[in-house]
C-alpha positions, 0 to 999 in steps of 0.5 A, a space after each residue: 276419432 282416429 282409427 289405428 289399422 294394423 295389417 301386413 303391408 307390402 314393400 311397394 305399398 308401404 313405400 308409396 304410402 309414406 313417400 309424401 310425409 315430410 317427416 319421413 326418415 330412413 328408420 320408417 321405411 319398409 326396407 329398414 324395418 325388414 333389415 332389422 327383422 332379418 338381423 336381430 330379434 325384432 319383429 315389425 308391425 306397420 299401421 296407418 291412422 285413418 280419419 274417415 276413409 283417408 289415411 292421415 298418418 303411418 307408423 312402423 314399430 319394432 316389437 320384441 315380445 317375451 316368450 310365454 309371458 304377456 308383455 314386451 317392448 315396442 320401439 317407435 323411432 322417428 314416428 308416427 309419420 304425420 306431417 304432410 305440410 309445414 303448417 300441419 296442426 300438431 294436435 293430430 300427432 297428440 291424437 295419434 300418440 293417444 291411440 298408440 298408447 291405447 293399443 300397445 299399453 292398455 290393450 296389449 300390456 307392452 312397454 311403449 317407447 316413442 321418439 317422435 319426428 318433431 323438432 324440439 319445442 314443436 310439441 308440448 311435453 306436458 301435453 304428452 304427459 297428459 296422455 300418460 307418457 313420461 319423458 325418458 332421460 336415459 338417452 339423448 334426443 336425436 340431433 343432426 344438421 342438414 344441407 339445403 341442396 337447392 342452392 348452387 354448388 358454388 354457394 354450397 362450397 362457400 358455406 364450408 368452414 375455412 379449415 374444412 375447405 382448405 383440407 378439401 382443396 389439398 385433397 383435390 390437388 392430389 388428384 385422387 380418383 373417386 369411384 361412386 355408385 350403388 353396385 354390389 362390388 362397391 358396397 363390398 369394398 365399403 363393408 370391408 373398410 367399415 368392418 376393419 374400422 369397427 374392429 380396430 376401434 372396438 366400436 359399438 354401433 346399431 349400424 352394423 355391417 350386416 344391417 347395411 348389407 341387408 338394407 342394400 339387398 332389400 332396396 330397389 335399384 333407384 334407392 340403394 345406398 350410394 358408395 363413394 370410395 377413393 384410393 391411391 397406388 392400389 390401396 383404399 383410403 376410405 369410403 362413405 355410404 349415403 342413404 336415400 329416401 323421399 327428398 332426402 339423402 343421409 350420411 349413413 356411415 363412413 370408414 376413413 383409414 389412417 392413410 386416408 385421414 392424412 390426405 383429407 380423403 374424408 373431406 373429398 368423399 363427403 363433398 363429392 357426395 353432396 355434389 352427386 346427391 344434388 345432381 340426382 335431384 335430392 333436396 336435403 343432405 342430412 349429416 346423420 347425427 351430430 350432437 355436441 354432447 355425445 358425438 365424438 369431438 373429431 367426428 362432430 367437428 368434421 361434420 360441422 365443417 360442411 356448414 349444415 343447419 343444426 336441428 334437434 328432435 324432441 326426446 323419447 317418451 315412454 308409457 307402460 302399465 306399471 306391472 312387474 314385467 314392465 318394470 323389469 324391461 325398463 330396468 334392463 333398458 336403463 342398464 343397457 344404455 348406461 353400459 353403452 355410454 361406458 
């Protein structure tokens, strides 16, 4: 039987522990959890799953308790981590989900919501329902696409959609200079553009400038987000931010202004990002969210132009003790998500 062991983990220890899981995401890293703690009302709890003396899984949970009352919300996104090999048996994930429900719902009377890192169709939803979970329809499952950086650059360029490649060619002919790196001054440049874009478009996003700033501060030099920025005649045209974890890089955020869009700065920056992440030895470039149903059309088609292979994860599942506190929490979650859609 699996044992679930909760205890404090240091940054280096947690990073080393999760580094060889193939289903690793930025959200399960120590730095992301700590950045959420520093910028909001979430607490962070980390745990490992033990089989005998061996660690077979790990999970980072965001926890929000209700003062003076028993209960609260536990949110596990892209966890638990369990896959070490492509052919790993999903039965171990089901055992982990059962232990999570026992710990958070049966023992601590919390509302538990989990979005596992499995691809759609990989794990049986009926099996999860048999463990006491219900499929939650208040949010869409995560969808994205990723590029295999093991291919030569020429082949990666051939994979670009024709219209996207034409835009890239035009931007390159303009001779726009691209500056890139993870230095503090480049991050400040990106955040200035990002804040302005959010303000102009009145965007609501969980990827806030404060979160990105904390994430950059917490990460060691070799894993700090990488900025790509371009300008013309002393004016910034746009910048993009790329996260790095495990063998994967991810398009975390972008801010291209109106002048930048006119000269196809977005295509230039993202293509340079793909080439640089390949040069640095990463295997995958994830486009950071690409859902034909909920991603704004312009953003969706822009990302689709890189020719990545789409993928979708299983949806969110939830469990609770059925008490009145749990009902109130679930109602507030549904209302908040409905408001975010409007």
